[in-house]
DSSP file (Angstrom, degrees, kcal/mol; ACC not computed):
  #  RESIDUE AA STRUCTURE BP1 BP2  ACC     N-H-->O    O-->H-N    N-H-->O    O-->H-N    TCO  KAPPA ALPHA  PHI   PSI    X-CA   Y-CA   Z-CA
    1    1 A M     >        0   0    0      0, 0.0     4,-2.4     0, 0.0     5,-0.2   0.000 360.0 360.0 360.0 -45.2   -4.4   11.8  -46.9
    2    2 A K  H  >  +     0   0    0      1,-0.2     4,-2.5     2,-0.2     5,-0.2   0.883 360.0  52.1 -63.9 -37.9   -3.3    8.2  -46.1
    3    3 A R  H  > S+     0   0    0      2,-0.2     4,-2.6     1,-0.2    -1,-0.2   0.913 110.2  47.6 -64.6 -43.0    0.2    9.5  -45.0
    4    4 A T  H  > S+     0   0    0      2,-0.2     4,-2.5     1,-0.2    -2,-0.2   0.911 113.3  48.3 -62.9 -43.9   -1.4   12.0  -42.6
    5    5 A L  H  X S+     0   0    0     -4,-2.4     4,-2.6     2,-0.2    -2,-0.2   0.896 112.1  49.1 -64.2 -41.0   -3.7    9.4  -41.2
    6    6 A L  H  X S+     0   0    0     -4,-2.5     4,-2.5     2,-0.2    -2,-0.2   0.916 112.2  48.0 -64.8 -43.5   -0.8    7.0  -40.7
    7    7 A L  H  X S+     0   0    0     -4,-2.6     4,-2.5     2,-0.2    -2,-0.2   0.910 112.9  48.6 -63.3 -42.2    1.4    9.6  -39.0
    8    8 A S  H  X S+     0   0    0     -4,-2.5     4,-2.5     2,-0.2    -2,-0.2   0.919 112.5  48.0 -63.4 -44.2   -1.5   10.6  -36.7
    9    9 A S  H  X S+     0   0    0     -4,-2.6     4,-2.4     2,-0.2    -2,-0.2   0.899 112.0  49.7 -63.8 -40.5   -2.2    6.9  -35.9
   10   10 A T  H  X S+     0   0    0     -4,-2.5     4,-2.4     2,-0.2    -2,-0.2   0.913 110.7  49.8 -64.2 -42.9    1.5    6.4  -35.2
   11   11 A A  H  X S+     0   0    0     -4,-2.5     4,-2.3     1,-0.2    -2,-0.2   0.922 111.8  47.8 -62.3 -44.1    1.7    9.4  -33.0
   12   12 A L  H  X S+     0   0    0     -4,-2.5     4,-2.4     1,-0.2    -1,-0.2   0.901 111.8  50.0 -64.3 -40.5   -1.4    8.3  -31.0
   13   13 A A  H  X S+     0   0    0     -4,-2.4     4,-2.2     2,-0.2    -1,-0.2   0.890 109.6  51.6 -65.0 -38.7    0.1    4.8  -30.6
   14   14 A T  H  X S+     0   0    0     -4,-2.4     4,-2.1     2,-0.2    -2,-0.2   0.924 110.6  47.8 -63.6 -44.8    3.4    6.2  -29.4
   15   15 A V  H  X S+     0   0    0     -4,-2.3     4,-1.3     1,-0.2    -2,-0.2   0.925 111.9  50.2 -60.7 -44.5    1.6    8.4  -26.8
   16   16 A A  H  < S+     0   0    0     -4,-2.4    -1,-0.2     1,-0.2    -2,-0.2   0.877 112.9  46.4 -63.3 -37.4   -0.5    5.4  -25.6
   17   17 A L  H  < S+     0   0    0     -4,-2.2    -1,-0.2     1,-0.2    -2,-0.2   0.815 112.8  48.2 -76.1 -30.2    2.6    3.2  -25.3
   18   18 A T  H  < S+     0   0    0     -4,-2.1     2,-0.8    -5,-0.2    -1,-0.2   0.636  92.7  85.8 -87.1 -12.4    4.7    5.8  -23.4
   19   19 A T     <  +     0   0    0     -4,-1.3     2,-0.3    -5,-0.2   109,-0.1  -0.799  64.6 165.6 -88.6 113.8    2.0    6.6  -21.0
   20   20 A T        -     0   0    0     -2,-0.8     2,-0.1     1,-0.1     4,-0.1  -0.819  35.6-122.3-127.1 162.8    2.3    4.0  -18.2
   21   21 A S        -     0   0    0     -2,-0.3     3,-0.1   105,-0.1   105,-0.1  -0.209  62.2 -66.5 -86.9-169.0    1.2    3.4  -14.7
   22   22 A F  S    S-     0   0    0    103,-0.2     2,-0.3     1,-0.2   104,-0.1   0.875 113.8 -11.6 -51.8 -46.5    3.6    2.9  -11.8
   23   23 A A        -     0   0    0     11,-0.1     2,-0.4    68,-0.1    -1,-0.2  -0.990  61.3-152.6-153.9 150.7    5.0   -0.4  -13.2
   24   24 A Q        -     0   0    0     -2,-0.3     8,-2.0     8,-0.3     2,-0.4  -0.942  17.8-127.7-124.4 148.4    4.1   -2.9  -15.9
   25   25 A S  B     -A   31   0A   0     -2,-0.4     6,-0.2     6,-0.2     2,-0.1  -0.781  22.1-139.6 -93.4 138.7    4.8   -6.5  -16.1
   26   26 A G    >   -     0   0    0      4,-3.6     3,-1.8    -2,-0.4    -1,-0.0  -0.328  33.6 -95.4 -85.1 175.4    6.5   -7.9  -19.2
   27   27 A A  T 3  S+     0   0    0      1,-0.3    -1,-0.1     2,-0.1    -2,-0.0   0.796 127.7  52.5 -62.1 -28.7    5.6  -11.2  -20.9
   28   28 A D  T 3  S-     0   0    0      2,-0.1    -1,-0.3     1,-0.0     3,-0.1   0.357 123.5-104.5 -90.2   7.0    8.4  -12.9  -18.9
   29   29 A G  S <  S+     0   0    0     -3,-1.8    -2,-0.1     1,-0.3     2,-0.1   0.382  77.6 136.0  88.5  -4.4    7.1  -11.5  -15.6
   30   30 A S        -     0   0    0     -5,-0.1    -4,-3.6     1,-0.1     2,-0.4  -0.357  49.0-131.2 -73.6 159.1    9.8   -8.8  -15.3
   31   31 A R  B     -A   25   0A   0     -6,-0.2    -6,-0.2    -3,-0.1     2,-0.2  -0.911  10.0-133.6-113.8 138.7    8.8   -5.3  -14.2
   32   32 A T        -     0   0    0     -8,-2.0    -8,-0.3    -2,-0.4     0, 0.0  -0.549  39.5 -90.6 -83.5 156.3    9.8   -2.2  -16.0
   33   33 A A        -     0   0    0     -2,-0.2    -1,-0.1   -10,-0.1     3,-0.1  -0.436  44.4-119.9 -66.7 136.0   11.1    0.7  -13.9
   34   34 A P        -     0   0    0      0, 0.0   -11,-0.1     0, 0.0   -12,-0.1  -0.404  35.5 -92.1 -72.6 154.1    8.3    3.1  -12.7
   35   35 A P        -     0   0    0      0, 0.0    94,-0.0     0, 0.0    95,-0.0  -0.352  59.4 -85.1 -59.6 148.6    8.5    6.7  -13.8
   36   36 A A        +     0   0    0      1,-0.2     3,-0.1    93,-0.1    -3,-0.0  -0.321  52.6 166.2 -60.7 133.0   10.3    8.8  -11.1
   37   37 A L    >   +     0   0    0     -3,-0.1     3,-0.7     1,-0.1    29,-0.6   0.704  59.0  61.7-112.6 -45.1    8.0    9.9   -8.3
   38   38 A T  B 3  S+b   66   0B   0      1,-0.2    29,-0.2    27,-0.1     3,-0.1  -0.530 103.4  24.8 -85.9 152.9   10.5   11.1   -5.7
   39   39 A G  T 3  S+     0   0    0     27,-3.2     2,-0.4     1,-0.2    -1,-0.2   0.580  95.7 115.9  74.7   9.2   12.9   13.9   -6.3
   40   40 A V    <   -     0   0    0     -3,-0.7     2,-0.9    26,-0.4    26,-0.5  -0.913  68.4-127.2-112.5 135.4   10.6   15.5   -8.9
   41   41 A E  E     -C   65   0B   0     -2,-0.4     2,-0.6    24,-0.1    24,-0.2  -0.742  27.3-161.8 -80.9 110.8    9.0   18.9   -8.6
   42   42 A W  E     -C   64   0B   0     22,-2.8    22,-2.2    -2,-0.9     2,-0.4  -0.856   5.5-149.4 -97.2 121.5    5.3   18.2   -9.3
   43   43 A H  E     -CD  63 145B   0    102,-3.7   102,-3.0    -2,-0.6    20,-0.3  -0.780  22.4-111.0 -95.8 130.8    3.3   21.3  -10.2
   44   44 A A  E     + D   0 144B   0     18,-2.5   100,-0.2    -2,-0.4    18,-0.1  -0.307  39.6 167.5 -62.2 136.6   -0.3   21.5   -9.3
   45   45 A H  E     -     0   0B   0     98,-3.2    11,-2.3     1,-0.4     2,-0.3   0.692  63.6 -10.7-116.2 -43.4   -2.7   21.3  -12.2
   46   46 A A  E     -ED  55 143B   0     97,-1.6    97,-2.9     9,-0.3    -1,-0.4  -0.986  50.6-152.7-158.9 152.3   -6.2   20.7  -10.6
   47   47 A V  E     -ED  54 142B   0      7,-2.2     7,-3.5    -2,-0.3     2,-0.5  -0.998   8.3-160.7-130.4 128.4   -7.7   19.8   -7.3
   48   48 A T  E     +ED  53 141B   0     93,-3.5    93,-2.1    -2,-0.4     2,-0.4  -0.947  21.0 160.9-110.8 122.6  -11.1   18.0   -6.9
   49   49 A A  E >   +E   52   0B   0      3,-2.2     3,-2.0    -2,-0.5    90,-0.1  -0.998  66.2   2.3-140.5 138.5  -12.8   18.2   -3.6
   50   50 A D  T 3  S-     0   0    0     88,-0.4    -1,-0.1    -2,-0.4    89,-0.1   0.834 130.6 -58.6  54.2  35.4  -16.4   17.6   -2.7
   51   51 A G  T 3  S+     0   0    0     87,-0.2     2,-0.5     1,-0.2    -1,-0.3   0.489 115.1 111.7  78.3   2.8  -17.1   16.7   -6.3
   52   52 A V  E <   -E   49   0B   0     -3,-2.0    -3,-2.2     2,-0.0     2,-0.5  -0.942  58.3-145.0-114.8 127.0  -15.9   20.0   -7.7
   53   53 A T  E     -E   48   0B   0     -2,-0.5    -5,-0.3    -5,-0.2    -3,-0.0  -0.786  11.7-164.4 -92.5 128.1  -12.7   20.3   -9.8
   54   54 A H  E     -E   47   0B   0     -7,-3.5    -7,-2.2    -2,-0.5     2,-0.1  -0.942  12.6-142.1-112.9 111.8  -10.8   23.5   -9.2
   55   55 A P  E     -E   46   0B   0      0, 0.0    -9,-0.3     0, 0.0   -10,-0.1  -0.433  26.4-109.5 -69.6 148.9   -8.1   24.3  -11.9
   56   56 A V        -     0   0    0    -11,-2.3     3,-0.1     1,-0.1     4,-0.1  -0.621  41.9-100.5 -77.6 134.5   -4.9   25.8  -10.6
   57   57 A P    >   -     0   0    0      0, 0.0     3,-2.0     0, 0.0    -1,-0.1  -0.240  44.6 -96.7 -57.0 141.1   -4.6   29.5  -11.6
   58   58 A K  T 3  S+     0   0    0      1,-0.3     3,-0.1    -3,-0.1     0, 0.0  -0.316 110.9  23.4 -57.7 136.4   -2.3   30.1  -14.5
   59   59 A G  T 3  S+     0   0    0      1,-0.3    -1,-0.3    -3,-0.1     2,-0.1   0.383  87.3 143.0  87.0  -4.0    1.2   31.1  -13.4
   60   60 A S    <   -     0   0    0     -3,-2.0    -1,-0.3     1,-0.1    -4,-0.0  -0.409  42.1-156.9 -68.6 145.1    0.8   29.5  -10.0
   61   61 A H        +     0   0    0     -3,-0.1    17,-0.2    -2,-0.1    -1,-0.1   0.131  45.3 138.2-105.6  17.7    3.9   27.8   -8.6
   62   62 A A        +     0   0    0     15,-0.2   -18,-2.5    50,-0.1     2,-0.3  -0.336  26.3 113.0 -64.3 143.0    1.9   25.5   -6.3
   63   63 A G  E     -CF  43  76B   0     13,-2.5    13,-2.2   -20,-0.3     2,-0.3  -0.984  51.3-106.3 173.2-177.8    3.1   21.9   -6.1
   64   64 A L  E     -CF  42  75B   0    -22,-2.2   -22,-2.8    -2,-0.3     2,-0.4  -0.957  11.0-161.9-134.3 149.7    4.7   19.0   -4.2
   65   65 A T  E     -CF  41  74B   0      9,-2.8     9,-2.3    -2,-0.3     2,-0.6  -0.985  13.5-149.0-131.0 122.5    8.0   17.3   -4.1
   66   66 A F  E     -bF  38  73B   0    -29,-0.6   -27,-3.2   -26,-0.5   -26,-0.4  -0.825  28.4-125.7 -91.1 120.9    8.3   13.8   -2.5
   67   67 A N    >   -     0   0    0      5,-2.1     3,-2.5    -2,-0.6     5,-0.3  -0.259  15.1-113.0 -73.3 153.9   11.7   13.5   -1.1
   68   68 A D  T 3  S+     0   0    0      1,-0.3    -1,-0.1     2,-0.1   -30,-0.1   0.678 112.5  71.5 -60.3 -19.0   14.1   10.7   -2.0
   69   69 A D  T 3  S-     0   0    0      1,-0.1    -1,-0.3     3,-0.1    -2,-0.1   0.625  99.3-138.0 -72.1  -9.5   13.9    9.4    1.6
   70   70 A K  S <  S+     0   0    0     -3,-2.5    18,-2.1     2,-0.2    -2,-0.1   0.637  85.3  78.5  63.9  18.9   10.3    8.3    0.7
   71   71 A H  S    S+     0   0    0     16,-0.2    15,-1.1     1,-0.1     2,-0.3   0.401  87.9  46.2-131.3  -1.8    8.9    9.5    4.0
   72   72 A T  E     - G   0  85B   0     13,-0.3    -5,-2.1    -5,-0.3     2,-0.3  -0.927  55.7-163.8-138.9 163.3    8.6   13.3    3.6
   73   73 A F  E     -FG  66  84B   0     11,-2.3    11,-1.9    -2,-0.3     2,-0.3  -0.965   4.6-157.7-140.2 158.9    7.4   15.9    1.2
   74   74 A T  E     +FG  65  83B   0     -9,-2.3    -9,-2.8    -2,-0.3     2,-0.3  -0.898  24.8 155.4-126.9 162.2    7.9   19.6    0.7
   75   75 A G  E     -FG  64  82B   0      7,-2.1     7,-2.6    -2,-0.3     2,-0.3  -0.968  34.8-126.7-168.7-176.6    5.6   21.9   -1.2
   76   76 A Y  E     -FG  63  81B   0    -13,-2.2   -13,-2.5    -2,-0.3     5,-0.2  -0.972   5.2-160.3-149.4 131.3    4.1   25.3   -1.9
   77   77 A D        -     0   0    0      3,-2.2    37,-2.7    -2,-0.3   -15,-0.2   0.203  63.7 -86.8-101.1  16.0    0.5   26.2   -2.0
   78   78 A G  S    S+     0   0    0      2,-0.2    35,-0.1    35,-0.2     3,-0.1   0.289 124.0  29.0  97.1  -9.0    0.8   29.4   -4.1
   79   79 A C  S    S+     0   0    0      1,-0.4     2,-0.3    35,-0.1    -1,-0.1   0.467 116.3  41.6-145.4 -45.6    1.5   31.5   -0.9
   80   80 A N  S    S-     0   0    0     25,-0.1    -3,-2.2    24,-0.1    -1,-0.4  -0.873  72.2-119.6-120.0 147.7    3.2   29.4    1.8
   81   81 A S  E     -G   76   0B   0     -2,-0.3    23,-1.8    -5,-0.2     2,-0.3  -0.579  34.3-162.2 -79.7 148.2    5.9   26.8    1.9
   82   82 A L  E     +GH  75 103B   0     -7,-2.6    -7,-2.1    -2,-0.2     2,-0.3  -0.907  16.0 174.4-131.0 154.7    4.8   23.4    3.3
   83   83 A K  E     +GH  74 102B   0     19,-1.9    19,-3.1    -2,-0.3     2,-0.3  -0.970  17.1 129.3-155.4 154.3    6.5   20.3    4.6
   84   84 A G  E     -GH  73 101B   0    -11,-1.9   -11,-2.3    -2,-0.3     2,-0.5  -0.978  52.5 -62.5-178.3-172.6    5.2   17.1    6.2
   85   85 A K  E     +G   72   0B   0     15,-0.7    13,-1.5    -2,-0.3    14,-0.4  -0.825  44.1 160.8-100.5 133.7    5.3   13.3    6.3
   86   86 A A  E     - H   0  97B   0    -15,-1.1     2,-0.7    -2,-0.5    11,-0.2  -0.889  28.5-144.3-150.6 116.5    4.1   11.2    3.3
   87   87 A V  E     - H   0  96B   0      9,-2.5     9,-2.3    -2,-0.3     2,-0.6  -0.753  13.4-151.8 -89.0 118.0    5.1    7.6    3.0
   88   88 A V  E     - H   0  95B   0    -18,-2.1     2,-0.6    -2,-0.7     7,-0.2  -0.800  14.1-177.6 -91.9 120.9    5.7    6.7   -0.7
   89   89 A N  E > > + H   0  94B   0      5,-3.1     5,-2.1    -2,-0.6     3,-0.8  -0.811   4.5 175.6-118.9  87.7    5.0    3.0   -1.4
   90   90 A A  G > 5S+     0   0    0     -2,-0.6     3,-0.9     1,-0.2    -1,-0.1   0.827  76.3  62.4 -63.9 -32.4    5.8    2.7   -5.1
   91   91 A D  G 3 5S+     0   0    0      1,-0.3    -1,-0.2    -3,-0.1   -68,-0.1   0.837 114.6  33.2 -62.8 -32.0    5.3   -1.1   -5.1
   92   92 A Q  G < 5S-     0   0    0     -3,-0.8    -1,-0.3     2,-0.2    -2,-0.2   0.301 108.3-121.9-105.3   7.6    1.6   -0.5   -4.1
   93   93 A S  T < 5S+     0   0    0     -3,-0.9    32,-2.8    -4,-0.4     2,-0.3   0.930  71.3 124.8  51.7  50.8    1.2    2.7   -6.1
   94   94 A A  E   < -HI  89 124B   0     -5,-2.1    -5,-3.1    30,-0.3     2,-0.4  -0.980  47.6-163.0-142.2 151.0    0.2    4.5   -3.0
   95   95 A I  E     -HI  88 123B   0     28,-2.2    28,-3.1    -2,-0.3     2,-0.6  -0.998  13.4-155.2-131.8 129.4    1.2    7.5   -0.9
   96   96 A T  E     -HI  87 122B   0     -9,-2.3    -9,-2.5    -2,-0.4     2,-0.4  -0.927   5.3-162.0-110.2 120.7    0.0    7.9    2.7
   97   97 A F  E     -HI  86 121B   0     24,-2.6    24,-2.2    -2,-0.6   -11,-0.2  -0.816  10.7-153.5 -97.3 137.1   -0.2   11.4    4.2
   98   98 A D  E     -     0   0B   0    -13,-1.5    22,-0.2    -2,-0.4    -1,-0.1   0.608  33.6-125.0 -88.9 -10.4   -0.3   11.7    8.0
   99   99 A G  E    S+     0   0B   0    -14,-0.4     2,-0.7     1,-0.2    21,-0.1   0.439  75.6 113.5  86.4  -1.3   -2.2   15.0    8.0
  100  100 A K  E     +     0   0B   0    -15,-0.2   -15,-0.7     2,-0.0     2,-0.4  -0.917  43.2 172.0-107.5 113.4    0.3   16.9   10.1
  101  101 A Y  E     -H   84   0B   0     -2,-0.7     2,-0.4   -17,-0.2   -17,-0.2  -0.920  28.4-141.3-125.6 145.7    2.0   19.6    8.1
  102  102 A G  E     +H   83   0B   0    -19,-3.1   -19,-1.9    -2,-0.4     2,-0.3  -0.827  30.5 172.3 -98.0 144.3    4.3   22.5    8.8
  103  103 A T  E     -H   82   0B   0     -2,-0.4   -21,-0.2   -21,-0.2     2,-0.1  -0.994  34.0-114.9-149.5 152.1    3.7   25.7    6.9
  104  104 A T        -     0   0    0    -23,-1.8   -24,-0.1    -2,-0.3   -25,-0.0  -0.393  28.6-132.2 -75.4 168.0    4.9   29.3    6.8
  105  105 A L        +     0   0    0     -2,-0.1     2,-0.3   -26,-0.0   -25,-0.1  -0.380  41.3 156.5-125.1  55.3    2.3   31.9    7.7
  106  106 A V        -     0   0    0    -25,-0.1     2,-0.3   -27,-0.1    -2,-0.0  -0.635  46.6-118.0 -79.7 134.5    2.5   34.5    4.9
  107  107 A A        +     0   0    0     -2,-0.3     2,-0.3   -28,-0.0    -1,-0.1  -0.588  45.3 178.1 -73.0 132.4   -0.7   36.5    4.5
  108  108 A C        -     0   0    0     -2,-0.3   -29,-0.1   -28,-0.0   -28,-0.0  -0.887  36.5-101.0-135.6 160.7   -2.0   35.9    0.9
  109  109 A Y    >>  -     0   0    0     -2,-0.3     3,-2.0     1,-0.1     4,-0.8  -0.666  37.8-123.7 -76.0 138.7   -4.8   36.8   -1.4
  110  110 A P  G >4 S+     0   0    0      0, 0.0     3,-0.6     0, 0.0    -1,-0.1   0.801 108.7  63.5 -56.0 -29.9   -7.3   33.9   -1.5
  111  111 A T  G 34 S+     0   0    0      1,-0.2    -2,-0.0     3,-0.0     0, 0.0   0.711  99.7  54.2 -69.9 -17.9   -6.9   33.6   -5.3
  112  112 A N  G <4 S+     0   0    0     -3,-2.0    -1,-0.2   -52,-0.0     2,-0.2   0.754  89.1  93.8 -84.0 -25.1   -3.3   32.6   -4.9
  113  113 A H    <<  -     0   0    0     -4,-0.8     2,-0.4    -3,-0.6   -35,-0.2  -0.487  51.7-172.9 -77.3 134.0   -3.9   29.7   -2.5
  114  114 A V        -     0   0    0    -37,-2.7     2,-2.7    -2,-0.2     3,-0.3  -0.996  26.7-134.1-124.8 124.5   -4.2   26.2   -3.9
  115  115 A D        +     0   0    0     -2,-0.4   -38,-0.1     1,-0.2   -37,-0.0  -0.428  49.8 150.3 -77.5  71.5   -5.3   23.4   -1.5
  116  116 A V        +     0   0    0     -2,-2.7    -1,-0.2   -53,-0.1   -70,-0.0   0.667  43.9  81.7 -83.3 -18.5   -2.6   21.2   -2.8
  117  117 A V  S    S-     0   0    0     -3,-0.3   -16,-0.0   -18,-0.0   -42,-0.0  -0.794  78.1-137.1 -92.3 121.6   -1.9   19.2    0.4
  118  118 A P        -     0   0    0      0, 0.0   -19,-0.2     0, 0.0     3,-0.1  -0.307  21.8 -96.8 -76.4 158.1   -4.5   16.4    0.8
  119  119 A P        -     0   0    0      0, 0.0   -22,-0.2     0, 0.0   -20,-0.1  -0.249  62.9 -70.8 -61.3 161.4   -6.3   15.5    4.0
  120  120 A A  S    S+     0   0    0    -22,-0.2     2,-0.2   -21,-0.1   -22,-0.2  -0.193  89.1  79.8 -56.2 145.4   -4.7   12.6    5.9
  121  121 A G  E    S-I   97   0B   0    -24,-2.2   -24,-2.6    -3,-0.1     2,-0.5  -0.798  80.9 -61.3 143.9 177.3   -5.1    9.1    4.3
  122  122 A T  E     -I   96   0B   0    -26,-0.2     2,-0.4    -2,-0.2   -26,-0.2  -0.838  46.9-163.2 -98.7 130.2   -3.8    6.8    1.7
  123  123 A Y  E     -I   95   0B   0    -28,-3.1   -28,-2.2    -2,-0.5     2,-0.3  -0.914  22.2-121.2-115.6 135.4   -4.0    8.0   -1.9
  124  124 A E  E     -IJ  94 135B   0     11,-2.9    11,-2.4    -2,-0.4     2,-0.6  -0.612  29.7-149.9 -69.8 132.3   -3.7    5.9   -5.0
  125  125 A A  E     - J   0 134B   0    -32,-2.8     2,-0.6    -2,-0.3  -103,-0.2  -0.922  15.1-175.6-112.9 110.6   -0.8    7.3   -7.0
  126  126 A R  E     - J   0 133B   0      7,-2.6     7,-2.7    -2,-0.6     2,-0.5  -0.927   6.3-169.5-107.5 122.5   -1.0    7.0  -10.8
  127  127 A V  E     + J   0 132B   0     -2,-0.6     5,-0.2     5,-0.2     2,-0.2  -0.941   9.3 173.8-115.2 129.1    2.0    8.2  -12.7
  128  128 A T        -     0   0    0      3,-2.8  -109,-0.1    -2,-0.5  -107,-0.1  -0.549  58.3 -72.6-112.9-172.6    2.2    8.7  -16.4
  129  129 A A  S    S+     0   0    0      1,-0.2   -93,-0.1    -2,-0.2  -110,-0.1   0.841 127.4   1.8 -52.2 -38.8    5.1   10.2  -18.4
  130  130 A R  S    S+     0   0    0      1,-0.1    16,-2.2    15,-0.0     2,-0.4   0.378 118.9  74.4-132.0   2.2    4.3   13.7  -17.2
  131  131 A T  E     - K   0 145B   0     14,-0.2    -3,-2.8    15,-0.1     2,-0.5  -0.960  48.6-165.3-129.6 138.9    1.4   13.5  -14.7
  132  132 A L  E     -JK 127 144B   0     12,-2.8    12,-3.1    -2,-0.4     2,-0.5  -0.990  11.3-167.6-117.4 124.3    0.9   12.3  -11.2
  133  133 A T  E     -JK 126 143B   0     -7,-2.7    -7,-2.6    -2,-0.5     2,-0.6  -0.964   4.0-163.6-115.0 122.5   -2.7   11.8  -10.0
  134  134 A L  E     -JK 125 142B   0      8,-2.9     8,-2.3    -2,-0.5     2,-0.6  -0.924   9.1-174.5-104.9 113.1   -3.4   11.3   -6.3
  135  135 A A  E     +JK 124 141B   0    -11,-2.4   -11,-2.9    -2,-0.6     6,-0.2  -0.940  16.1 164.3-113.2 119.6   -6.9    9.8   -5.8
  136  136 A G    >   -     0   0    0      4,-3.2     3,-1.1    -2,-0.6   -13,-0.1  -0.428  38.0 -42.4-123.5-166.7   -7.9    9.5   -2.2
  137  137 A P  G >  S+     0   0    0      0, 0.0     3,-1.7     0, 0.0    -1,-0.2  -0.174 117.3  17.4 -58.5 150.8  -10.7    9.0    0.2
  138  138 A D  G 3  S-     0   0    0      1,-0.3   -88,-0.4   -89,-0.1   -87,-0.2   0.729 130.0 -67.9  59.3  25.2  -14.0   10.8   -0.4
  139  139 A G  G <  S+     0   0    0     -3,-1.1     2,-0.4     1,-0.2    -1,-0.3   0.612  83.6 157.9  75.7  10.7  -13.2   11.5   -4.0
  140  140 A H    <   +     0   0    0     -3,-1.7    -4,-3.2    -4,-0.1     2,-0.4  -0.589  16.3 178.6 -71.0 122.2  -10.4   14.0   -3.2
  141  141 A V  E     -DK  48 135B   0    -93,-2.1   -93,-3.5    -2,-0.4     2,-0.5  -0.991  17.5-169.4-131.9 133.7   -8.1   14.1   -6.3
  142  142 A I  E     -DK  47 134B   0     -8,-2.3    -8,-2.9    -2,-0.4     2,-0.5  -0.991   7.5-161.2-121.7 126.3   -5.0   16.1   -6.9
  143  143 A T  E     +DK  46 133B   0    -97,-2.9   -98,-3.2    -2,-0.5   -97,-1.6  -0.932  14.6 177.1-109.4 125.2   -3.5   16.3  -10.4
  144  144 A L  E     -DK  44 132B   0    -12,-3.1   -12,-2.8    -2,-0.5     2,-0.3  -0.903  10.2-158.6-125.1 153.1    0.1   17.4  -10.7
  145  145 A R  E      DK  43 131B   0   -102,-3.0  -102,-3.7    -2,-0.3   -14,-0.2  -0.942 360.0 360.0-131.6 154.9    2.4   17.7  -13.7
  146  146 A R              0   0    0    -16,-2.2  -105,-0.1    -2,-0.3   -15,-0.1   0.471 360.0 360.0 -72.0 360.0    6.2   17.8  -14.2
């Protein structure tokens, strides 16, 4: 019993230590490298709008990729391809979307569409080992996973 409890506690401590925000300061003031944000395919997990959280349908390929140039993104909403401008500021843990997006115009079933592209504004970007949470104005939140 003690061994199981010790293993469980160790596992929980490991998870807690490996889950980080954008950057952490060490005791000597140095900063550890933030988890990668750009160049990663982030798959939509849930979208919260108007106080209601909408889980992404199982099997959906909706998601966003912030390009390495740190000023653009590409994505997919479950039906149409998307692209636009999004300025990634890793130092401030923020992404600013300008609200002007290009998209294909494929006719889709409403159940396939995921409103993965946020309205214009600056969003707090919290990155953990496998999750990116974009929290923006008016409580709009998008949760994406690797």
